SEMI-227229 format. One record per atom (N, C-alpha, C): x, y, z. Coordinates in steps of 0.02 Angstrom, whole numbers, plus 50000, padded with zeros to 5 digits. Each point is the difference from the previous one (the first is absolute). Layout:
XYZ...
***
This chain:
484754963347404500195001650055499895007250048499915006949928499975005450019500845005550014500384995549993500865001750011500015001649912500565004850009500724999349946500374994649985499945000049936500064992549983500855000050003500275006049986500755000549995500105000850091499655000550041500155000650082500334994650020499244994449975499994993950021500074995649976500645001849933500514995349975500394996650046500174993249986500434996150045500164994949971500294994450013499984993350000499584995250029499685002350041499504994350018499414997749982499854995550000499394996649948499485005150022499555002549952499355004149976499654999250041499784995350040499764998250068500034993650049499885001150033500074995550053499284998650061499944993549992499455000550026499814997350098499945004350004500025001650103499635000150017499624995850037499224999350039499354999549945500324996349938499504998749955499925004849946500395007849993499895004749958500965002249979499865001349937500685003749984500265004050008500435000050025500215005550034500805001149946500005008949994500825002149968500295000050062500824998550001500365003950065500035008149998499915003149944499805006949985499545002450045499194996950007499565001550026500204997550080500214996250025500344996850069500325008750023500664999249956500265005550042499705006750011499495001549935499875008349999499615000250055499314993650005499414999750061500395000450051500764997950021500184999750057500165004150009500235005949967500315008950018499455003649988499484996249983499275005550025499864999350069499784992350014500024999550075500455002550044500604999749974500505002650056499715009249997500195002149949499655008150017499185000550016499664996750026499254999750009500115000450064500274992050035500125003250066500505002550030500285004549982500635005950018499525004750001499555003249926499825004750029499414999250047499584995450009499584997350042500215003150078500634995750022500474999050052500155008550016500215002749949500405005650020499295004550005499475002449974499475001649993499614999650091499844993549997499864999850088500505001350046500684999050001500275002550034500215008150024499575005049939500275007250002499935001350076499364998150032500045004850076500464997950037500354995150001500524994750044500675005849966500115001149949500555003649955500025008250015499675003250029499735006349994500005000350076499974994350051499935000550050500665000350041500584995449938500544997450039500405005649984499775004149956500445009249975499735002050057499805000450024499725006150064500394995950061499814993650000500534999150063500735002249976500164997949952500965001549996500015008550007499515001549972500165008650005499855004050077499574995850052500084999850056500555000050047500264993749959500674998550049499644993050042499394996249979499754993850060499964993849941499794996350032499944991149973499384999050027499654993949981499444994550019500404998850047499804997550090500444997250058500004994049955500664995650016500054991649949500604996850093500015001250024500504998350048500764999350011500135002249900500555001849998500505005049967500355001650008500405004149961500504999449943499495002349944500534998249940499304994949953500404998249939499634996049954499904993150033499374997649981500174993050059500024995149949500274993850000500074991949984499435002149938499364999250016499595001149943500045002149952499895007450023500085004349967500634999049934500734999350040500455000049944500084996349954499584992550018499694995949968499784999649919499535006450040499444999949957500495002549935500435007249994500275003849961500474994049972500384996450053500664996749950499564996449960499544994350012499494995649959499805002549941499825006750003499715003149935500595001549954500775002550036500505003149956500264995249978500074993150030500154994149970499724999449914499244997550022499825000449958499805005249945500255005550013500005004449928500624999849971500594995450049500785001849961499764992849950499784996850034499714993649933499645001549941499635003350007499635003249949500525003749969500355004050019500485003149948500574997549969500324995650058500574995949948499714996149934499234997350015499714996349937499895003749957499735008350012499945003549934500575001949958500625000350031500545001949994500424993749956499754994450017500254991549970499414999649926499455002550001499545002849960500175004649928500305003550034500265006649958500614995749953500404998150053500684998949962499794993049962499604995150002499884993949946499335000949958499905007249993499625002049962499234995950008499664998550044499584996950034499035003849956499664997249991499375002349985499805007450050499765005049970499865008250035499454997350077499744996749987499474997650068500494996650040500594995449999500224999250026500325005650053500505005649964500265005550033499435001450036499375001949976499505005850038499874996150052499994995349996499524994550074500475000750074500825000049958500444999250033500175008950048499935004649954500105006150009499385004150061499594996849968499275000550025500104998150087500104995550006499894997350070500565002850044500495000749948500775002850052499965006250024499555003549953499935006950031499155000550058499654994449988499655000650057500314996450048500294996050027500234998950054500515004349998500375004449976500225006250031499785004850038499494999449980499115005949999500034996550066499804996650026499724996350048500764998850059500495000749968500675000950058500185006950034499965001849962500025008049991499535002150067499244998750001499595004150037499854994550057500244995150002500114994750075500425005050033500775000649977500455001750038499715007050034499755004949946499775005450032499685001050048499584996450007499494998850049500124995350056500414994649995500244997550052500615005050037500135005349989500485004150037499475003150071499355000549969499454999250067499514996950012500194992549989499684993050039499395002349942499765002949943499224999949969500144995049965499664993350009500024995749927499535000049978500234999949930499774999349938499744995949979499244998849987499614994449977500014997249914500404997349996500054997349910499784992749995499454999950042499614991749972499944998549942499515007749975499804995949920500495001249973500645001849991500585000549972500284992750002500304998250069500084995449979499554992149979499454999050027499514996449968499954998449919499955005449993500115001249909500264995749980500705003850034501014998249958499934992650010499754996850073499934991650012499884993849954499415004049963499504999549939500534997849959500155009249974500404998449927500684996649989500364998250069500424996449992499884991949986499444997950057499894994149989499884999549897499695006350005499584997749903500664998749968500545004949998500645001049968500454993050017500074996750051500394995450031499764994249937499304998150031499654997049961500054999349914500075005449976499915000149924500744998249971500625004050045500625001749990500164990250007499724996650057500314995650011499534991049920499585002950011499604996349928500485001149931500385005649995500455003349943500754994950010500124999750046500754997350008500374994849957500385001849963500224994049935499665002549950499345003050002499594998449953500135005549935500285005650021500095005349943501024999149978500105001949957500864999749971500105008950005499685004150004500035006049981500305003750074499874995150045500425000450083500445000150017500545001750029500554994950018499644997750071500224992449994499844995050050500025003550080500685003550005500225001650081499495007550001499825002849955499555005050027499444997049977499634996049992499554995250026500074998450075500344997650008500044995950049500215006550062500555003450005499735009250028499485000150011499515002949962499555002049980499284994050063500164993549991499604998150041500065001850070500844998750024500185001250070499895006250020500145005949960499695007350045499354999449977499654997549979499105000450014499824996550051500364994550044499874998650036500375002550052500425001250006500365004250055499545006750012499715003849949499645003349994499045000250030499764993149982499534996750024500075000250084500464996350027500194997450056499945009750061500765003149947500045007250053499044999849997499545002349959499735005049983499474996750071499774993950001499874994750068500045003150046500674999250004500415004650073499595006350002500105004549968499725005350000499375002150035499534995249942499134998850018500144999850071500254994450034499944999550073500415004550045500475005049977500145005550032499375004350006499755002749945499645003849984499374999350067499634991649981499494998950059500445000250056500535000050036500194998750084500015008949990500335004049978500155007750006499225004950015499634995649959499275003349970499214996650052500424996150047499534995750041499495005750020499274999450007499725002750033499675006649973500335001849937499805005949976499574999149925499495002749982499835000449934500595004249954499544997049911500715003749943499865009050020500665002650028500205008149992499805002550055499554996350078499924999650038500665004050050500075006250029500505002950053500094994050056500504995750010500054998550060500045004650067499504996950062499755003250039500415002750044500744998150004500405000150068500065006349999500395002750064500095006350004500735002149982500405005050020500515002849987500705000950011500614999749992500694998650041500385003349951500535003450040500495004049972500414995249929500145003949943500314997049969500594993750010500324996349961500664997950017500525003849993500484999650054500505003350022499845006150034499405003550013499845004750043499864996850078500115005250043499874996650072499345004650034499444994750025499435004050062500095002250049499665001650032500145002050066499524995050047500065002350066499564995350028499615009150042499314998149986500005004950009499765001850089500164996950039499944997650069500935001850024500174999549963500894999350006500435005749971499655001449961500485001849944500514997149970500174994350026500664998849952499714994649942500705000749964500014996249938499734992650012499704998649961499734991349994500344997149928500535003049960500174996849938500364993750025500604999750060500214996649992499674993050036499224999250017499844994450032499454997249942499955002449927499534997749949500564993349978499584994949966500084995349975500105002649931500654997849959499985002349929499934992249972499965001649939499624992049941500874998249978500134994549973500634996649996500315003949941499665002549973500385004749929500345005550023499625003750049500425005550035500724995650031499704998350044500644993750038500574997749958499804996749925500454997449958500435005249987499645006349966500275005549967500515005150051499694999950057500485004350043500794993450023499824995149999500564997150023500535000449922499674999049931500355002449948500595004250012499535008150025500445003950001500375002250039499954994250028500424999550073500674997449980499804993449978500614995149961500395003449955499685003749940500275001449965500465002850012500815002849963500455002350035500255006449969500355006450049499925005249971500675001049973500574993750000500645001549996500024998449925500215002449939500074999449942500174993349965500604998750051500384994549981499354993150033499895001550059499534994150021499524999749950499535005349988499484997449922500264998849956500695001649984500344995449943499824991349993500234998950070500034994250030499234996650010499475004050023499304998250006499694996449920500185007749941499994997849930500084992749976500504999849996500704994149991499484993950037500024998550049499614995650054499244999549940499675002249987499365000649968500294996349936500305004249964500294996749931500164991550006500404999550050500224993350011499144994149987499595004050074499334995750010499805000449937499895003249965499564999449929500364995649958500884999149986500294994649970499844996150032499814997150060499994992950039499234998049984499675004749977499224995849976500205000149936500575005549936499854994949948500434993849988500524998550061500234994049989499524996250030499565000250066499564993650026499495000149913499985001749943499554998149946500594996749968500685000249997500314998049937500384994350014500084999150069500344993350000499574993749995499134999750010499694995449990499915000649927499965004449952500075000849923500544997949968500475001850037500734996549976500194991149976499524998050086499954993650019499874996949940499155003250008499434997949928500494998049944500355005649965500504999049959500674997049982500144996150064500464995350014499844992849989499215001650033499734993549986499844997849949499715004349954499824998849936500724998549946500655003650022500304998749949500484994350046499904995050030500044994450012499754996049954499285000550010499444996149959499845001349946500355004349962500265000249910500314994149992500835002350062500624994849981499854991449984499435002150083499884990449978499574998449943499675004249987499614998249934500055002749932500644999050009500735000049941499815007749974499665005050014500125008249963500655001550008499985005749972500605004949986500485001950065500525003349992500375002450055500295005749987499485005449968500315004149963500035005150083499625001550048500505001950080500304995250022500504997849985500274993450052500885004549979500295001750067500785001049995500364995750009500584999049949500404993849986499784994449974499304999150003499614992849982499894995850038499795003250061499894995950047499655003650060500225005550005499535006450046499465005549994499264997250000499645008349988500255003350029499855006349944500135006150045499595002350065499374995350001499495003050048500084995750078500354996449991500494996850052500485005050034500365003849939500335006050054499785006150009499465002049980499565005950018499714996350044499674996950012499514994150069500545001050080500524998949967500485001050056500235005050031500175005549952500215007150022499375003750021499394998149984499325003650016499924996550094500144993749997499874996750067500585001850046500535002449978500405001050046499695010250032500015001349942499645007350044499314997750030499784996249979499385000550055500134998650056500054993849985500334993650065499694993750000500364997249944499694992149996499394998449983499805004049977499444998249947499115001250049500305002550039499495000250055499714995350030500904996150008500094993750060499894997850063500015009350023500095000250082500555006850011500724999349951500605003950011499765005849971500265003850038500125008449986500755000949954499585004949925500475001949976500205005350021500615001549928500465003749999499575007850020499554999749942499645006049989499725001550071499494996350034499645000650079500685002750057500424995549978500525002150057500395006849988500155002649923499955006350007499485005749996499574997749983499395004050028500155003150085499914993350042500135002650057500545002950037500524998049981500705003850014499985007449983499675004149938499955005449977499515003050051499384996650026499405001050027500265003050072500494996650039500065000150062500075005050032500795005649992499925006649981499535003450004499434999549964499325004149975499694998950062499914994050045499554998350027500315002550071500874999350045500225002950029499675006749993500145003649967499785008049985499434999650016499424999049994499325001450004500024998050063500184993650029500065000950076500195004350057500465000449974500315006150042499635008649991499885001749953499585005549981499334998150034499714995250004499314998950013500275000950094500334996650019499954997750076500405008850025500265005149967500335003850011499285007650016499684997549925499425005350005499544997650069499784994850014499574997050025500225000250083500685001750011500254999450069500105006850012500035005549953500275006950005499165003750004499594996449968499204999950001499775001850090500154993250017499914998350062500185002950053500555003149992500585004850057499605007049997499745001849953499605005349989499494999950018499614996850030499265001850020500175000150071499375002650028500135002350069500044997750055499985002050047500204995250072499394996950008499345004250003499304996649994499644991349976500705001849943499704994249961500394991650014500815005450030500214991450026499744999250064499885003550045499525001250080499454992149985499835002649929499384995649992499924991249978500695000849954500074994449972500614995750033499874992449994500574996650019500354999249965500674999750040500765001349948500014993249960499944992150036500154995549951499455000849939499375002550032499504999649934500365002049921500295006350035500275005249935500424998249971500544995950055500374998249959500094992749944499414995350034499914997449953499555001249933499645005449998499545001149946500615003049964500525004750017500555002349979500504994749954499944993450035500414996249954499784994649970499345000749992499384995249978499895005949919499935004150017499725003749948500555000849947500515003650017500714998649966500194997549980499984992450031500104993049946499384998749935499465002250026499434999149944500245004049947500025007850009500215005649959500464997249961500484996250014500784997449959499944993849958499324996950010500004991849992499445000749957499525004649997499404999349977499984999549922500715006749973499985000749941500454995749969500674995050020500254995949974499414991349993499495001050052499734994750005499504999949938499615003949996499735002449948500375000249916500575002349986500235001749954500474994249994500064997150049500784992949992499544993149996499264999950020499664993050007499355000649994499775006150029499184996349955499955004349936500215005649972499935003649958500344993349915500644999750008500394994849970499334992649989499754997850052499684993549985499435003249961499485005950026499695000549937500105000249916500495004349999500445001049932500134994949974500264993950037500104994549978499324995849977499665000050038499364995449981499525002549936500025008850002499775003649941500194997049928500975001950018500174997749947500044992949954499954995150062500064992449994499424997649948499295002350022499525001449978499805002049927500305008450001500215001849931500054995949957500764998350010500394998549951499944989950006499464997950017499634992749995499415001449947499825005350016499385003549948500305000049943500255003549985500485001849947500284993149955500424996550037500564996049995499604993949961499574996050061499574994649990499415000449973499454999150053499475000449987499365004650056499765003249968499705003650052499654996650065499804994049973499754997650057500314997150071500674996849972500505000250053500265007550031499755005849992500235005050015499455003950042499384995749989499405001550028500104996550059500254992050011500214995950049500245003050045500855002949980500345002250048499645006650056499725003749959499805006350043499264997350004499664995750000499464997450060500394997250050500584996549996500344995350055500165004650052500305005649948500395004950067499535004750034499525001849949499415004150044499574996350042500064994749994499454995750070500594998750065500744999449972500585000750043499995002550063500255007549959500105006150053499604999750047499275002049975499335002150052500044992650051499814994649971499954993850034500455000350073500515001849977500744998950033499915005650082499745005849969499895007750045499654999250047499264995149967499374997450032500354995450073500374995349955500244994950076500405001350052500585006249950500415002050060499685004450052499495005849959499555001250035499974996250088499464993849970499684996250054500704997550044500524998549964500834998450029500025003450046500025006650002500075004650045499494999850069499584999849982499334999550061500474995650044499934993849974500394994150049500514999550032500365005749951500754999950033500225005150065499215003049982500015006350064499824996450067499304994749963499674996650063500614994650031500484997449967500214996450046500735004550035499915004149984500565004850035499805002550076499345002049986499715001750062499904993450027500024993849998499844994050042500804997750038500575003449961500494996450012500285008650038499685006049995500045005550070499644996750058499524995849997499714999650065500404992950018500114996749951500424993450044500625002350020500305004349991500795003150030499725003750054499545004449994499795003150077499664995450054499714995149977499764994150058500604999250021500625000149967500444994050056500465004150025499935007349964500525003050041499835004650069499165000049987499575001650047500234995550072499754991949974500094994750070500754999750013500565002249966500645000850000500125002850073499735009049981500445005250048499445000250068499464993449983499545001450044500234993750057500544996649998500174992950010499904997950076499835007750069500094997950033499295000050034499635003849947499505001550028499564990549982500064998149944499814993549957500194997250079500454998450014500204995250062499605000550069499995008150003499604998950060499174997350000499665001049946499294997650012500144993049958500604996749974500154994249969499414999249942500355004649949499454998649944500234998749935500684996850015500534997549936499504998349928499474994350057499634997149931499625002849948499765005650059499425004949963500335004549945500755000250021500495005549942500004994549948500134994150032500334999149933499254995549947499534999950031499344998549977499835008949945500115004950009500075005349983500585001049948500474998150021500385000649939499924993749931499934994250038499694996449944499495000049944499345006050039499705002749938500135004949971500405003250024500375007049943500344994849930500444994950019500414997449967499314998349939499544993950050499804998849930499595004149952499865006850035499595005249955500625003149943500604998850024500475004049954500124993849953500024995350022500004993649948499574999349918499235001750048499544998449946499975007749941500465004950037499985006749969500594997549947500524998150012500764998949968499534994449951499804994950006499744996249983499665001049895499605007350053499685000449936500345005749961500555003250035500505003149960500394995049947500384995750015500304996149986499574997349918499504996750045499314997749914499965004649968500165006250012499575005549958500615002049924500655000350032500484998249949500004994049973499944994250001499824994549973499355000749931499655003550034499345002149970500165005749934500555002850012500335005749942500164997549979500564995050001500384999149952499554993449960499624996050035499594995649947499745003049953499465006950019499655004949959500695002749947500465000950016500405003549934500264994749960500214995250022500044995349978499654996149931499375000150028499544998049945499665007149966500085002950004499995007049960500445000249933500624997950034500485000049948500004993849948499894993350037499904994749971499245000449956499655002750009499645002149950499895002549941500585005550010500155003449960500514997149943500374997150026500404995649960499654993349983499724999050015499544993549971499755001149928499495007449999499735001749965500375002349930500665005350008500435002649962500194991949960500124996250038500254992149968499454997749960499555000650004499484996749973499985004649939500315006350008499885002349923500605000149972500475000450035500794997549952499934993449978499764996250024500084992349970499585000649956499065003849988499804999449927500335004249948500415006050041500435002849908500324996249988500554996850051500384997449974500034992249951499174996150010499984995349968499755004349921499615005750010499745001449937500615004049935500695000750050500495003449950500275008150036499365001150020500145008950039500295001650037500284996750046500424999250046500594993350000500675005650036500544996749979500014996650065500664993950029500064998650059500345006650043500145002249962500445007350034499545005550028499484998849982499295005050026499814996350068499744993949998500014998150060500485000650065500535001349977500394999550041500055008850013500025001949950499825008450043499565000250033499264997649997499415000750034500254998050084500294994450003500144995150051500675004450046500335004649954500455001550053499705010049996499685000449968499775008550038499454997250050499774995450006499464998550053500604997650053500314998050005500654996050084500195008850002500365003649945500245005950012499475004250054499335000049975499515004350035499754998750064500044992950008499584997950075500645003250058500784996949996500245002650052499975007950011499965004349984499755006650033499415000850019499304997149960499384999050015500084994750053500374995450048499934997750065500145005750036500465004949993500015002950047499375007650024499705000149955499565005249982499565000050080499824995050025499645001450053500515002650071500644999149998500425003250028500045007950005500034999149916500095009549982499295000350038499525000449986499385003150011499955003550085500304993550049500034998050049500485007550026500584998749956500475005950047499945008949978499544999649924499895007849978499345001250055499644994850014499235004250073500515002050022500474996150047500415000050058500345006650011500325002349924500425007249985499395005149984499504998849982499465004050001499815005150065499854993950044499755000050060500645003950042500605000349988500655000550035500095008349983499795001349916500085006649977499415004850031499644997250010499215003450027500535004250051499944994250041500025004150078500615003749996500684999749951500595005649990499605006049989499594998249940499815005549966499535005850041499794996750059499505004250039500345002050054500774996850019500385003150045500395007049962500154998749932500175005549959499755005649991499154999449991499495004350014499675002450052500594999250068499905005650068500455006049980499485005450012500365005050002500435001650081500515003450013499885003850041499835004050035499725002750057499575003850027500535007749999500535001450013500525003549989500514999849950499775008049970500304999049926500465008650029500705000449966500295006449982499345005249952500075004550021499445007249955500514999349933499475001849951500615001549935500275006350009500685001749981500355003150019500405002350073499894993450034500085001350070500855002950008500375003550049500775001949993500174995550076500674998149970500154997450082500165005850065499834995550045500265001950060500805003950017499905005550004500675002550021500005003050059500234997850056499774999050076500815006550015499505006850026500535005550030500094999550068499394998650032500105004650084499624991450041499554998049955499824995250008499534998150066499445006949974499444999550051499374993949973499845000550048499374995949987499365000250034499374999949969499515002250021499274997749971499584997750046499334995850006499625005349976499394999749964499585007449982499454995950012499504998850075499434998049992499764994849965500674994250002499944995849969499404993050044499734997349946499424996249997500124993949968500144993050025500154995849974499444993950009499824996449954499614996150000500114993949953500124993350048500254994349970499664997949954499154999650012499564995849971499385007150003499785001249961499345002249989499674998050061499845007850065499864999250046500434996350056500414999850000500504995950033500645006650031499955005650046500305005049981500624996650072500665000749975500454999050013500255006850043500085006949958500375006750027499385002850005500045005750026499345005049985500165007250029500295004449982499945007449969500685001050054500514994449969500825000750021500355004749989500065004850065500775006849965500265001050038500704999849973500685000850047500405003249939500595003050037500555004049947500724999050047500444995949975500614999950023500505002249953500425004650036500565003549966500444996449974500335000549949500704997249990500485000350052500304992050007500374999150081499784998450043499384999050002499545001950062499754990149982499634997850084499824994450020499335000750015499544993649977499295001950018500054993750027499674998050056499774992950015499534998249998499554993149992499424999450006499564994150051500005000550017499764994750039499205000850035499874994550027499264998549983499734992050027499374997050016499824992749996499934999049938500124992050001500214994649936499065002849973500165002349920499665000949949499785007049995500555003650037499515008950012500355003449915500294996749968500195005749938500614999849986500524998450049500845001549996500234995949946499894993949994500554997549915499715004849966499375000649982499605002849939500275006249982500195004850056500405005949987500644997149970500314997349991500744996249980499834998349925499444998250001499834998249901499845003949991499775004850017499785004749948500685005449993500244999450018500695005049991500374998449937499934991949998500454995049963499265001349928499624999850010499415000549942499714994849984499974996050040500054993350004499085000349984499725002650024499355002750004499865008149985499635001949977499675006849971499495001750064500115006850016499605001650051499304999249969499544999150026499215003649992499915006549984500085002450066500045009849993500695000750011500025007449996500535002950036500654998449962500645003150023500494997049962500574999750062500604998649973500694995850007500395006549978500545001750019500215005049951500954998450051500365002149960500685000850007500195006549981500395001950042500395007449971499255005749975499504998550016499195004949972500054995549922500384992849988499714998849928499464993750024499274998749956499734994750015500154993849979500094995050033500524992849991499685000049921499244999649984499624997449934500385001449933500145007050033500255003549928500884997549996500124997250038500724996749963500314992249979500424999849975500004991649996500004996850067499814996950004500224990650027500614999650029500484998849941500854998750025500095004650038500025005449973500285006250032499785002750064499214995850005499865004250071500314991050083499954994949948500174994450041500865001849986500355004549986500694996949993500215006350061499685003950005500065004050043499785000650091499584990749979499794999950070500344990550020500254999650054500324996250036499594996750038499824994450014499414994650045500384996550043499874998450048500074992850039499484999850033499644993249971499424998450023500074993450067499165001150007500254996250063500014993349992499714996749955500034994849965500674998249965500424998549998500674997249971499824996049954500244999349942500114994249956500795003849947500194993349994500715001650001500104993649911500295004649967500284993349942500264993150025500014996549955500324993150012500705000949956500225003050052500855003049963500405002950046500915001249994500255001150068499905006650031500415000950075499535006950031500455003649953500695000849964500165005749976499625001949947499674995349939499475003349961499315002950050499714996350036499585001950047500105007450022500625000550017499965011150023500275002749945500274997449951500045003249927499455001449947499484997150029499234999249967499705007850013500405005350062499585005550000500455006149931500564997749979500555002549960500404995149947499494997749956500504994249954500875002849999499945007249982500705001349986500504999050068499935001950055500464999850047500384994650010500515002949995500564995650043500094995150052500224995150005500314995950080499965004150042500545005350003499985004050043499425004150033499515001149965499525006049997499424996450047500064991449961499484996350025500294997450075500714999650023500064998550072500055004750048499875010049966500035001650041499335001450020499434999549953499374999950015499784996450071500474992549977499874994650047500215003250058500465001750015500235003650070499595004350049499715003449945499545006050026499324996250028499864997049951499414993750030500094997550051500524997950023500294994950063499914992349975500264998549949499984992849965500704997949964500415004150017500664997449980500384996050027499974999650076500294996650031499784991350002499225001450004499554994250007500164994949929500135004849949500174998749916500694995350019500465000650023500915000149994499784994550053499705001450045499954992850052499814994849992499235000750005499684993349993500064996849945499965002449940500164995749939500585001249970500164992549991500634998949980500325002049939499315000749940500085003449950500095008150006499915001950039499685006549989499655003949993499995006949950499565001149942500034994349952500144996549978499764996449948499624995350028499914997650046499414996950048499195000649954499954993249983499115003749956499474997550054499805005750021499315000550039499324994550004500274994249942499354997549976499445004149985499434995349985499245003449950499665005550068499895006049991499635004350035500565002950069500574997049981500395000350050500194999550077499464991549974500034993950060500505000750069500684998249958500614999250032500185002950064499535007849985500365006450043499584999850040499975001850093499725002550026499475005649991499524999650015499285007750013500375007149997500614999550066500215006949998500624999549958500454994949966500535001449940499425002349937499534996149996499985003549938499565006850006499845002250057499985007249988500485003450001500574997550023500595004350012500255000449908499684994549968500365000049921499635004049977499335000850016499565005749960500135007450019500385001150050500175003450032500585004149971500554995749968500635000949983499645002449937499664995249971499745002849933499915004049981499495004050026499515007250019500655005050001500624997250034500265005750024500555000849917500114994849977500415000149945499675003749938499375000050015499515003949935500025008150009500455002250082499975008149999499435004249973499264997850010499505003649977499875003750050499775008049961499785004750028499414999750049499584995850001499394998150021500184991650057499935000250055500164991850036499395000850019499484990349990499755000250011500184992150061499775000250081500284994650032498994996750015499764996050006499614997750016500184993450062500125002650045499974994250046500764995950002500435004349972500795000149974500304994550065499755000450054500534998050060499554995450028499414998849984499684994750058499994993449992500754998549977500044992750008500964999850033499845006350030500865000950016500074998550075500614999950022500035000550090500135004950003499955001750081499935007950020500965001749990500464996949991500615002249987499965003949925499964993849967500165001349926499365004449971499475001050040499625006149968500185007650026500204999650066500395006150002500585002149963500384996149988500694999149955499775006349931499114993849951500105004549957499655005250013499615002950037499825005550031500475005649998500534996450037500625006949998500075002749918500114993149952500395001149948499435002149957499415000350032499415003549948499825006250017500165002550066499865006850016500565003349988500554997849948500455007149961499884998549920499714993349977499805000049931499405003749986499435000850065499425002049995499855009149984500715001950012500215007849984499945001949946500204998749946500104996949947499554998649945499334998950028499494996549956499375000150044499345002249948499325001650029499994990850046499684999550050499924992150024498995000050026500064993149978499124998950022500224993150038499575000250049500284993850048499455000150021499774992149999499394993150033500225000150052499754999950055500254998850083499754995050039500064995450016499604998050056500245000450075500524999950004500365001850055500325007750014499575003050050499965007049987500685003150014500424993250043500665004950007500505001949962499784996449935500515000349931499775006049972499505004550005499835005049952500035007650059499934999450079500305004250029500115008149961500654997949964500405007349986499725002749919499304997349986499734998049933499765007650005500215006149945499895006549989499125000350008499544995949979499394999349984499884993650032499314997650048499694991850000499335005449989499654993649935499414998349984499584994450031499595002650049499824993450037499234998849945499894995949966499564995849958499404994950046499385002549976499654997050045499274999849934499724991550000499595000449942499985003049934500685000949985500085002449922500225008250014499815003250061499985007050017500825001550029500105006649989500935004250052499405001850049500054996150051499545004050071500525002050022500615001350000500475002350044500595002349956500405007750014500615000749938500325006650046500634997250041500645002550014500464996550030500255003650047500684997350008499874994350047500594997150018499894997550083499635001950047500475005950047499675003450039499235003249985500095001049950499215003749984499534995549994500234992549996499384995349974500054999350086500174999350033500224995750085499505006550050500135005649956499655005350062499465000449976499594999149942499244998649981499694994450034500344996050020499624995750049499494994949952500204999549936499554997449960500084992650003499904997749931500224993249979500634997750004500515004749957500565000050020500134999050084500015003350020500194998050080499694996150026499574998849985499744993250014500344992549985500164998249947500394997449951500614996550037500515007050028500705000850017499784999550069499665001250030499694997350083500124990649998499564997949946499884992450016500694997749984500415004149951500764995249973500295003150049500045003150047500465000550059499824995150059499224998949997499814995150056500064994449982500154996849922500224993649991500814999050010500295005649967500734997950032500234997250070499555007850037500164999050077499724992250017499484997449964499764993050041500554995149961500325001049944500314992849988500715002550034500215006050031500735001150030499824997050067499504998350031499784999350065499954989850003499764999449933499834994350000500914995850001500425003849947500544997249984500505000350078
***
């Protein structure tokens, strides 16, 4: 043979005829290791250019363009598959040492374990830059080696007395798993290296590494938030958010996982105890001994089975056991904590985004995006950990136990049954999803057709087209029912296919069990064990299609939320920004130019200075830039050029919180919270007393209306967006809110536009005394309200066309004088007509 006799010493037969040639198992294992090493060396040598290129990309902080941030599903699947096979080999290597099996067995498993670990490590390293490695020579040669070893081991099954029978069964089972996983990895190799030769570097472009941000070359804005993320990144991100920060909740989460693992043990233990209980009854019926009976009539396995079934939940009979209920109870606070932290994080992030984001996004879409994404992040971990993963563990554990305790052929039957059940269920579920979407679309068309006809009832009657509308509606119903028939029928197809697969698996297993019982190799309890495990697996497998759809939807919702969280505000505090401390309240705009979008100039070289305690008013045509000036002082936007200063400090050098605390605002479009009038006014200063709120309301001339017009007074709920109040009342509430804030700088943007003349005059009198103690910026349409302003700025096409007092501007005879004359003419016209 050419191999040392001591190295190949084993209880195997001296030779085994395979393909009409005598081959010793030692030769099979050693040759398999040689094929493995040969394939690994060839693969690594051919992948050297890719390995060098991947190292260079990581050093430069780049990756191959892939369309996703993070390791993709194919890449992660390859790493996990290679690691799984390495673990199997490592486990068998340790078992071989413990059982003192021949050295060639140990060398076989150690060599393949090390090879697979090398493959997993290199694949993981290159997956970070999306550089696929080509291990096709390695996987191809290994598939040959595994098939050869599997044939040899199967041929020697029950032929050798020196090997424990369970070890032979486990070897056959693990070889089968290794062969299947190697085939799947070979398929992934072909998918990831499609269109490239061995070792050739993929000709794609480059992008920033995952986690980094790129900038749009035209706008200079971050684009990281718009990139897609792989499901690995999404799931890992959800895990980090869901994992609690509180040590007590962490302990609860760990305990919940321990209970989850104990349920896996019980799911396997209950059918095994059931088997032994049946075997006990069978022995008693056959006149066997009662060594494991209590009180001479009760088998011990009956008590053990009942106890395990109580904790498991009716032995798989559809009820939920104590452990499952306890696990759910323990997990509830963990889930609530995750929901709270995720919701607050997303809410805070959205509130921190700049005004430009909120003006370009629909509020309803953002709210729906937050709700769906938050629920997805909260539920995806529980769905995977408590539904999908347990099912996979149960399938693997049941198949492994059947291979150990019964026959490898039964385990193979179970594995093939489940292995075909899951992908077929996913394929049919995808098909059903398409049919369901088609049914939903036709349902919407049907409803829209009926709604349109009913809304246009009079038009239909005018033209006597009732029959036409009826026929159109009938056609929509027919289309809907055709789609509904396909959708409803598809569930029957899915159920039929699933039942057929399980029936074939159970039938094949029963035939093997029947043969084993007839030969005396299996007991009646073994048959019961097989049937119990199959029934126990069928229930969770039935929901696999649902889990698949749910996970898909969760991933979509999480991707949308991730993109939202990836948005970065364009307005941020500078590192080391100080709080603004207002001394005099001087406001200065120094050559301010502002562009809403590149090339779209809103303000051009605007300059003016307002001493503390003075008032400046802005007038001009619609679109002249008046409101933009007021938004710049709040730093809702940053100036494109120039600077906005308060007391000589550039507002970009102070914190946004301190800046906005110093400035009060009464906007033109008033939006109130759906709360009481008292709370809406108190929003200006949350610590204010009721007396302070009432004083602010009196100054804003709204107190009398509140106490006389509304039965509940200040406790009146204003409704959504303040719809229960008139426009003038909303403006006065907003005015009172701004006065309660008592800011150093007050901004009034058409603050009295919705007021009647008498109320406006009252507020002007109150405002005149209040303006002496603060700097005031007023945007006005009615020039009569700002004649006493210290400075009036006339804006025209984004520029300051005129600047001065009321009298100075009138004497110039320019734009302001023309506007003043037109308003006087309009007022006199109204007086004549009245």
